[in-house]
N, C-alpha and C positions, 0 to 999 in steps of 0.2 A: 470530869468535860462530859456534857452529852454525845450519845452517841448520837448522829445524825438520820440514821437506819433504827433506829429505835423512838425515836422523839415525835410526838403526833404530827398528822399527816392533815390536814383537812381539804375535804374531796372538792372543796369548793375552789383552790388553787387550781384546781383544772377543768375549770368551767370556761365557755367562752359562746360567743351569740355569732350563729353564721347563719346569713340570707337564707329563704329555703331555696331560693334557684341557683345555688352554687352545689347543692345536692345532685350528683350526677344519675339522669335517668338513665341514659346507655352508656354501652363502652365506647374508647374513643376509637374512633376506626381509620388509619389500622391501628391495631394494636399499640405499634410504637412511635403512636404519633402523640401520644397523650405529653404533656409537659412535666417536666422535673426541675422541682426545686432544689439544688445544689448548697448543701449547709455545709458551713465550716466550722466545725469545734475547737480547731486551732484560733482563726483570727474572726470567727463571728460574722463573716460575707454570706450574704444569700445571691444567688445565682440563679438567674432564670434559663431553664436549657428545655430541653425537648428529647425523650426516652431515647428513640434513637444514636442520641448522642452520647450516650453509656459507656461504650467499648473506647473511645475518645478521653474520657473523663478518670476512667478507670486505669488501673497501672498494670504492664507486663508483669507477669505472677502474682498477680492479687490470684485469691480461691473463690470463686462465687458458691455458697451454698444453696442450693432451691428444694422446698419443700415438692415430694412428687406426689402428693395425695389428690384424691380424686375425689370431688362432690357427687353424693350418692341424690338418689330423689328421692329424699327424704319427709318431704311432705305429702301426709298421707290424710284420706278423708273416711271416717268411717261413720256406720251409722249403728244406732242403739237399737233395741226391739220396738221401742216406744216411737221409733222414728227420729228420734233427735240425732243432729248430727255431730259430728266430735272430729275437732283437726286434732294427728298427732304430727309433732317435728322430732324426726328420731336422731336423736345424739350420738351414739355410741353403742357397738354392739359387745356384750360382755360375757364372760368365759363361757357361762353355760346354753348361749346362744340367745338368749332374751335382748331385748334395749331396751335402754334409758331412753327416757322418752318427755319431752314438754307435751301435754294434755289442753288443749280448748273446747268447752270448761272442761275441768279436769276434777272438779269438789264431789261432781256427782258419781262419778263413776265408782264403781263396787269391786273389789278383788273378787277376782273371780267370773268377772261381766264378759262375755262373747259377743264383739261387733264383727257386722257385717262390712269387707273393707267394699270401697266405690271409689269408681274412678271419676274427676272431678266433675267429668258432665253427668253424673250420676247413672250411666250408662251401664246400668245391672250391675253383680255382686263379683268378685272377685277373691274369693276365701274370706278368711277370720283372722282375729287379731283381737286375743285374752289379755287382761290388765291382771298380771300376775303379782303385782307387788306395787311397794311405792318407798322412794327415795329423796327426803326432802319435798321440794315442788315439782319433782319428777314420779313421773308412773314406770313403771316396768311393764314391756308388756313382749306377748309373744305371739308369733305370726305361726299358722298353718301349714302356710307356705313362702319360703322367703322369697321365689320367685315374683308375687305379686308387689312385692318394692318397686321392680322395674316392671312391672305393667301398670299401677295405677299411683306410684308416687310421682311426684315432680320435684324437679332442683327448686330449693327452697330461698328464693332471693330475699336479701332483707327487706321488715316491713319498711322503710323509706324510700322503696325502689316500688315506684307507681305503675311504672309501665313495663311490663314483662316482655325483657329480650326476646326475639323472634328465635333466636338459636341458641338453645342452652349451651351449647360448648363455650360461646363466649364468656360464660363463668367458669370455665375451666382454662386451667395453665396449657399453654402447648405441650407441656413435658410433664403432664399427669402419670400417674401408673398404677396408684395403691387406693382405692375404693374406699369411703369409708369415714370423710369428712361433711358436717352440716352446714358448713360454711366454705368460701374457697379463700385459698390464700391469695389475696387479691395484690398483694404487692408484686406478685408471679404476673399476675393477668398482660401487664407492658409487653413480655418477652414475645420477639420471634423466631423462629428459626434463623432467621437472617441476619438479627444482632445477637445469638448466640454464635454464629459462624463468625461474626467480625470481633468478639471478644475470645475465642480461642485463635484466631489470624494474630491477635495479639499479643500471644501468651498469655492468657487468661484462662485460668482454667475453673471446672464446674465439678462440685459433688451432691451426692443427693443425700437428704434425710426422709423423713416418714412424721409428718403427725397428724393427725384426725383433730380438725379444727370443732371444737363443742360446745358448751354454754356461755363461756364467759364473752364468745364474742358476742353474744347477745344481752348479755347483761351487764347494764350501768351499777357503777360502786353508789351503793345507797347508804350504807354507814358515813357517818360524819367523816369521822379517823377514817382515811383511804385505808389504814393498815388491818382495818378490825375487818375489813372484807374477806370473804371465804371465797376463795379461788376454785373452782374444780379439776378435777384432774382431768389430761388430755392423754391419749395413748402415741407412742413414738417408737419409731425403728429407726438405730444409726446402724448403718453397714460398716462392716470391720474397713472396707477400703476408704469409707470416708471419716473414719477416724484416726486411719495411717494418715491419708492427706491435708486433715487439719493439723494434725499433729506435726507432720512435715514443715507445713507452711509455717506454723508458730516458731518451732526451731530455726527456720531460716531467716524468719523475722521479714516476713511475705504476709500482706493485711490479706484477713479472712472476713470478708463480705458477705454478710446474711441477707436473703430476701424474705423480709416480709419477720413479723415479730415471734410467726410459727416458726421459723428456722431459727431464730434468737434463744426461744425458751427451750429448743431441742438444744442445741449446741451447747448452751448455761448450764445446761440439765446434769451433762455428760462432759463438762469441765474438767474432773478428776481424773477420768481415765485418758482425757485427749493429752493431759501434760502428765501424766504417766506410761504414754503409749510407747512401744518399741517398734519393731518393725513387724512383727507379727500381733493380732489386736482381736479379740473377740469381737462380734457385734452386739449391741444392746441394745434389748427393747423392754419395755414397761409403760408406767404413768409417771407424768410428771405434774406435781402441785407447785411448781416452781411461780413464783410471786415476784416480780421485779419493780421495787418503786423506788423513787429518788433518794439516793444514801446507798442502792447498791451500787459493787464493785465488779464489772465487766471482766472477766477472765480469758475470753475466748474473740469476742465480735471485736474486729476494729472499724469496720462500717458497717453502715444498715440501712438500707432500702427499702420503702415504707408507705404506706400510703396514708394518708389523712385522716385523723378517725376521731369519732363520735366526742362528746366529753365526758368527763367524768366514768372515763372507760380506764378497765386494767390497760389496753395498750395502750394510751395516751400518756400512763405513766410513765409503762414500759418506754418509752421515748423519750420522755423527760428524765428518767435514769439514765439516758444515754446521753444527750444532746446538752442535758442542764436544764432546768426548768427556763429560764429568763428566755435563753434561745431559742428556746421548744414556742415559748410563747411570744417572741419577736417573730419566729417563722412562719405562726399559723397566720399572725397580724398580716406580713406580706402576702400571703397565699391569698386572704380574703380580698384584702386592698387589690389586689393584680387579674382577682375574679379568678384563680384555680379554680379546678373541678374537686367535688370532696367527698368522703366514702368510699364505697366498694368499686364503684366503676370511675372512680374520680383520677385524678394524675397523683403523680408520685414524688418523695421526696429522697433525695441522697445523701444522708449524713457522715461526712467524710471526716 
């Protein structure tokens, strides 16, 4: 019998047409007024709710796992000696202090070339950046002074958002702590302190992980067989308290609710440690290249909270692996018909 996890997976199965007007250009205000589509894996039902209803939808004893990463001002503008402008998008800090980055244009950049960092309004220079290497489609860069990132960098909104939000903090979760992401863990953007307090009042717990969002958030799958796609690594950190809390919830048959695909990948990357955890566990940090596609057997996550993702992306495959392709397709069709708002600033889906 053919293993479904190894059989061909045509990427066209994860395509869909979205009316452009459903791409959210601004976040919901207030945050918890976003719509929430509740999807039941057991019955296949689809229920239209509002995010502030979340504490009433979840169950006492549930453990919500959130990603406390913070988006850095990763979009940088630099000028070559010739006067040409280059845009860098910082993706990950490397162990030696250099950065993996996308660059546009990248082809003409020379190894060893020094560029002057400029503000986005070209108002003078602020340090330099040196091209020190290449890695597939990425360039490796080093800054003369890393504080320039905060001075001249901007939070990198996705390219489909044409209207930049006036408040960069609206592209951050209210619980962000650890700087390092090139994009926000968008499912968490809907939480407010009030929603979190109401969850706790109902006996719902929280635990944190960190995963710094990298290249695959921006990359569509370009191979015909989605299994041939090469996923890039992303750095994560799971504190010992979180490992212990998730292990305890699992032993007690309480549900683990992962907020966003980043929390999902982090938890599933340390599933072995969670299932073997005792009362005293060591934190786990490292890089994950876990690529979740239909056929994957989830080992930790019981409930998933996620936004609506672009077609032909690893994120949509991850959701389809959890909910099933047919139910995911039905949920997206329902969301389009009911005019939900899509992508980073859009509405959310809770798969229970």
